[in-house]
N, C-alpha and C positions, 0 to 999 in steps of 0.2 A: 504493500500500499504506500502510495506517494505521501511523503512526510506532510506536504502542504495540505492534502485532502484530509489526513488524520487531524491536523491542526484545526481545520474548518469544522470538522465533526465535533471536536472537543468544545470548540467555541460556541457551537449551536446547542450542545447538550448543557452546558454551563448556563447559557442564557435562558434556555428553557426551564432549567432547574430554578434559576433566580425568579422568574415569573410565576412558576406554578408549584414550587417546593419539591417536586421531583420531575424527571424526564421520562420519556418512553422511546424505545427502539424505533417504533413506526413514526413517531413524530419527527425524530432527527433524520430518519431516511427521507421522509417527504421534503424536509427542508433543504437537505443537501442535494437532493435530485432537482430541486428547483434552482439552486445555484449552479450545479454542475450537470447539465443535461446528458452530457456524455456517458455519465455513470449508469443511466437507465439500462443499458446492456450489460452492466457489471454488477447487478444487485446482489447476486450470490456472493461475489468476491468482497463486496463493501459490507455486508451484514455482520460478519464476524468482528470487524474493527468497531462498527456501531455499538454492538452488544457489549463488548469489552469496555469501551469508553462509557457508555451509559451506565453499565454496572459500577465503574469506579466513581462516576459523579453522583450516583444516588447513595453511595456510602459516605459522602462528604456531608458535614454539617452546613446550614446556611452560612455560618460565619467563614468557613473554608471556601465555599463557593464565591462568596463576595470577595474574599481576599485574593483568589487566584484571578478573578475578573479584573480587579482593580490593578493587579500586577501585569497581567498579559494582555487583556483586552479592555482597557479603560474607556473605549469609545462606546461599549455597551451601556455603561452606566449614563452616558450622555444621551443615548438614544431614548426617544420618548415613544412609547407604543402608540401606533396610529389609531386614534379613535374613529369609529365608524360613525360617520355623520347621519343623524337621525332627521327625517323630515316629516312634517305633518301635512297630510293630504297630498293632492297632485295638483299640477299647474292647470290654470283654467283652459277650457276648450275654446277654439276659435269658432265663432258663428254659433255658439250654443245658446238657445233660448230655454229658460227655465220651464219644465213641464212638457217640452217637446223633444228632449233628447231621447234617442233609442239606439241601444248598443246591443251587440250580439256576441256570444261565445259559440263558436261553430266547430267543436271537435269532431274529428273522424272517429268512429267507433272501431278502431283497429289496434287497440292495446289499452294497457292500464294508464290512468292519468298520472302525471308526474309533476315535479316542481315547476316545469315550464308551463304547463297546463294551468297551474295554480296561479302563476303571475298573470297570464292572460285574462283568466276568469275574474280575478280580484279587480284588475284594472277595469274590466268592463263593467263589473258591478259598482265599483266605487263612483265611477263617472255617471252612471245612471242615476244613482242616489243623490249624487252631488247636485244634479240639476232636476231632481224630481221626475226623473223619466222612467223608462222601462228597459229591463234586460231580457233578451231572447236567447234561450238555450236551443241551438239548432244543430242537430246531428248531421254532419256532411257525410251522408251515407250513399254514395253513388259509385263505390267500388267494391262490389260484393266479394270479390277475391280476398279482400284483406279484412272484412268485417264479420263481427260475431256478435250474437245477442248478448254474450257475457260482457262485452266491452260497453254496450249501451248502459247496461246496469252498473259497471264498475265506475263509469263517469259519473253517474248520478250519485252514487254512494260517496264518491270523493267530493263532489261539489257539497253534498249534504254535510259532510264531516267539516269541510272548510267554512260551512255556514254561509255559502253564497246563495242568495235568494234571487231566483229567476221568476219573471212574470208570466212567460210563455215558453212552452216547450213544443217544438215541431222537428220533423225530419226533412231534409231536402228531398228525400224519395217521395214525400207526400205530394210533391208538386210535379211528378213526371209528365203528365199530360200537358201541363202548362210550359214545361221546359221543351217539350217536342214542338209545341205551337211557336215558341220563339225560335227553335232551330229551323223550323219550316220558313219562318219570317226571315231569317238571315239568308236562306237559300233564295227565296223569292226576290229579295232585294239585291241579289248578287254580291252579298257580303260573305258568303261561304261557297264551298264546293265540296264534292264527295271524291275522295282519293282512294284509288285501288293500287297504288304502288306498293311494292315490297318495302319493308322497314329500312333496308340498307340503301335503297334509292332515295327515300325520304330523308334519311340522315345526310347522305351525300349532297342532295340538293341544298339542304339548309346550310351545310358546311361551306359549300361552294357559292352561296347566294344566288342560286339558279331557280327559276320558276319551275314548279312541277308541271309535267305535261297535262295533269288532270285539271290544272286550273284554267285550261283554254277550252274545256268541255262546254257544250251547249247547256241551256237551262233544261231542256228536255232530258239530257243525259243525267244530270244532277237530280232531277225529280225521280227518274227510274231507279238510279242507284240508291237514293234515300229509301224508297219503298223496299228495295231488295236487302237493305240492312236489316229490316225487321223480320225478314223470312228466309232469304236464300243464302246471303253471304255468310261464310264462317268467320269465327273470331280472328281477327287479324288481316281479313281480306278487304275491309274498306273502313274509312273513317270520315267524318265530316271535319274539314279544316276551315278556319277562319281565314278570309282573303286579306292578309296583312300586307308586309313589305319584306319581300325576301332579301332586299338589299339593305335593310335596317342594321344598324350597329347593335342594336338591341336583339339579342337572338330570339327572345320571347316572341317577337313580332313577325318571326319568319313562318307564317302560315301555321299557326299551332292548332292542336286537336281540339275539337269541340264536342263531338261525340264519337264513341267507340262501341264495338259490340263486346260484351263479357257473357259468356255462356256459363255462368255459375249461379246458383241459387242464391237470391238475396236473403239475408236473414230476417227481414219482415215481409218482403213481398213475393218470396218463393220465386216461381218460374214466370211471373206475370210479365216481366220486361226482360230484353236482352241488349237493348241500346241504352247506354248510360252517358250522361254529360260529363265532361272533364270538369275538374275543380274550378278552373278558370272561368268557364261558361257559367256553371251552376252558381257560384258565389256572387257574381255580378248580378244575375237575375234576382236571386233570393234576397240580396241586400236591398235591392231596389223595391221589391214588391212588399217586403216586410216592414218597410218605413224606416230602415237604419238610417240614422242621420251622421253617425260617426262609427267608422269600421276600422277597429284596430286589428293589426296583424303584425307578426314579427318582420324584421327588416329584410330577411332573405327573399321576401315577396315584392320588395320595392321596385324591381325591373318589371314585374308583372302589372304595376299599376296602369302602365300605358294600355296594356291589353283590356284591363278591367274597365277603364274609361271608354275605350274604342268600341267595345261591344255595346256599352249602354248608349254611346252617341248613335251607332248605326240603328238601334231599335227605338231611339227617341225616348228613352226611358230616364227616370229621375235618378240623379247621381248622388250617392252619399259622399262624404268626405273621408278619404282613407288616411289612416295615421299610422306610422310605423313605430314600434318600440324594439329594445334589444331582446334577444332571447335570454333565458336564464338557465344556467347550470352550475354544477358544483365541480371544483377540481377533482379529477380522478373518479367521478361518479356519472358516467355517460347516460344520457336520457334516450338515446337512439334505439329504436326498436330493432334495428339491424344488428346492434351490438348485445342488447339484452336478451332478445330471444334465444340465440346460441348459447348464451351462459346458463339459461334455464334448461333448454334442451339437452345439454351436455352435463347438467348436474352440478356446474360450478356454483351456482347459487340455488337457494331452495325453492324459489318461486318469486311472484311479483311483491310479496310482503317480506322478502329477505331484507333485515335491516341495513344491509350495506347499500341498498339501491336507493335512488332519488324518487321512486314512486310514492304517491300519497298513501298507499297501504303500507309501504314500508316505513315511511316517516312516522306514520301514526303508531305503528307496532314498536317502533324504536323508542317512543316516548316524547316526540316532538309535537308541541301543541299547535292546533289551528290558529289560534290567536297570535302565536309567535310567528307563523308563517306570513300572516297578513301584515304584521308590523315590519317584518323583514322585507317583504315585497315593496311596500310603500316607502320604506327607508331608502330604497335604491334609487329613487327619483324616476323620471322619464327621459330616457336617453336612447340613442340608436347605437351607442357602443356596446357590443355584446358583453354580457355580464357573466364572468366565470368566477364566481365567488367562493371564498374558502368557506368550508362547511362550519368553521369556527364562528363565522358572523351570524349565521342563523343560531347557533348554539347560544350565543350571548343574549339573543332575545328571548329564547326559550328558558335560559337559566333564571331570568328575572321573574318569570311567570311560575315556574314549577318550584322555585325555592320555598315560597310560602305555603306551599300545599303538599310537600313531600314529607312522608313520615320518616323520622331518622332511626335507622336500625344498625346494630353492629353486625359486621360480617367478617369472617377470618378466611383468608386463602392462605396456602403453604402453612397449615396449622402446626403448632407444637404444643405439647402438654405443659401446663404450669400450675403448681399447687400453692394455695394460699391458705395459711393458717390464721386462726384468731379472728375471723370474720364474725361480728357480733349478731348478725341476723341471717335467717334462712331465706329471706326474701327482700327485694329493693323495689321501689316504684321509680320508674323512669318516664320522663315527659316524652311524648311522641314528636314535639317540636320545641326548639329552645325558646321561641319568642311567641308563637301562635298558640291559641287554646285548641289543640288537636287531641285532647285527652291524654291518657297516660296508660302504661301497662305494668303489670307486676312480673318481676323477673325472679324465678326460683334459683337460688344458689346453692352450690356444695362446696367442695374445696378443690376440685379439679376444674380448670379452665383451659380454653384454647386461645392461644394468642399467635400472631404472625411470626413466622421464623425470622423474618428481618428485623423485628422488634427485639425478639429474644437474643439474637446475637449481640445486641447492644447493652443487654443487662449485665451489670457488674456487681459482685458481691459487696454488700454495704451501701450500695446506691439505692436510691428511692424512685419509685415510678408511680405516676397517677394512672389508675385503672379508671377510666372516664365512667362517671356515673356511680361508680362503687366506692372509691376511696384511694388512699395512699398505701403502698405496699414497699416495705424494704426487702431487698433481695438477699436471701440468706444462702442460696445455692444456685449455681448455673450448671449447664451441661444436660445430660439425658433426663436426670431427675431434678430439674430446676424447680425451685420453690421460693416463696416469699412469706412475710409476715405483715398482717394488716396493721397499720399504724395510725389509722384515724382518717378523718374526712376534711381536715384543714386544707383549704386551697393554698397551694404553694406555686407560684408562677415559675419558679426556677427548675422544676423537676419535668422531665419529659412525660408526654401522655400517650397512652396506648389504648386501643379498643380491644375487645375480647368477647368471647361467647362461653357461657357455662357449659361444660362438656356434656353433662347427662341430659340436657334438653336441646343440644345442638341439632338443627335441621340442615341436612346436606341438600344443596341445590346447584344448579349449573347456571353461570352467567355467560351469555354471549356477548363478546366485545367486538363490535364491528369497527373497521378502519377502512382507509382508502382502497377502493376497489382496483384502480389501475394507476400505474405510474407510467405516464407517456401512453405508449400502446401496449405495455406488458401488464398482463393480469397479475394481480398481487395474490399469490397462492396463500399468504399469511393474513389475509383481509378479515378472516373471522376466527377469533380466538375463543376457546371454551375453557372457562375456569370452573373447576370443581371447588366449591366453597362451603362453609358452614355459617349459618345465621341463626337468628333468635327464633324460637317457635312462633312468635307473634306474626312472623311473615304469613304462616298459613292462615291467619285470620283475615289478612287483607283481600280485597276483592281483586279479581284479575283486571289488569290494566292500572292498578293503583302506581302511583309515582312514589319512589322511595329514594332517599339519599342514604346510601351506605356510608357511614362515617369514615372519614379518611380515604375514601375510595372514589365516590362520585354518584351522580344520579342515574337511577334504573328505573325500569318499568316492569312490573309483574307481568310475566307472559303466562305463567301457569304455576301450579303449586310446586313444580319442580323446577322451574326455569324463570329467570329474570334476564332482561336485556339491557345492556349498558347504553345509557343516553349520551352522556357527556360529563366532563368534570363538573 
């Protein structure tokens, strides 16, 4: 390992320890790969060095960490963590009249909703409510090859969880006959033609800016071919194309598809139709007839605006105002179905609710709150610059919300036995939250306890330790038969604190710890860690889904009686 790389790793580990008390392999790995992208192909070689350095740093006291930083990396102390700027609300809409604004959220039911969908839906709803208007939920379902009933339901469930309130629900497929009529109107106005060329020829013509030979066909030919699309032609043999400009620098305008044949059962309509409009054609018509005043969509559609308005101009239809905003994703957590589906099919992740994913199901299961997502989305502002946010930004919003509602419990990983003599009572009462009135629990005590191996290694004979919630203990023996003597409950700021679990009532559970799914293009095989831990029996009394803060570990969500999922620090 290059000495300069090892030095950068140590610097990152020390800095993270300074900010959070401890550091972790995965955090240091993510940061060093961000600084040194060439290492993404050498993760297996880098990890042993990272693990060694992280282990050493975590053995250091806070004073030792600060001392080494002051000596070797003094600039760290001068750096101020960048605060995420929080905004209130969204900027005003151009041309908006109170009571007349109509927005729409038009997802295609071809997958489970994710954080990108959340951003779009929240922006659509916020603007509708800001101006006393309406929000339409419109399923863009004109590609039956990709769409399933399961996804219609999943999108509604996701929106309900986000508490996005829509006023109207409809499907683009509800309007097939109207869309056919508009297609016929395009043909009759000579604004479109039917093309029967092979895909290779179509692609070549568009690339070479060459007019398609079908574009010179007569009106009679186009009418005949249009009718044959509904009965005679096979899939791929004919399409309706918009008569655009094959010389245009905007490739979208080079005679794009408006209708195509798809011989697949539609999830709602079955075999009723086989000719389906393209997204570009359908969205323009639907926005216009639905009364949409402001149509928001992500900026990758920006070049398609010319086509959107051209279609409506040809048909002399009302034109909404199209507004673009940036896509939203997280570093190392792809939202693309092209990437997610293979991960599920190959068993690399457990499903769309796998806590490593950015789907709404996964975020909910992980313990991210819907109100945190809304605050996070609105804090980003309204910009066209693509937003690839660090997951920690969402975590910071979530932490503020769940902190006051999370039961505090003790949990021990890597347990070691420790005996305490002289405890004056067989039970103690512990508050479920240090400042909120969330009740209390009775904890049964014996003489045998479980403590973390890392804590036990720091015990020294004659030293004193605070067992949190129980009292002070003087260490009388270390090693395999470690033990101590209860010395009272006086609060002493100078002694270290440890958490613990009474051995005879300890409940064994598993904690899933998700981390970054990808580093660059490389799948992180260590992105889901399973910890076998022991916690208090009170865990079993909590409802599934309850938020917990395991003391000195982090926030988790109860997934089942046997399993919790780590949310964040």
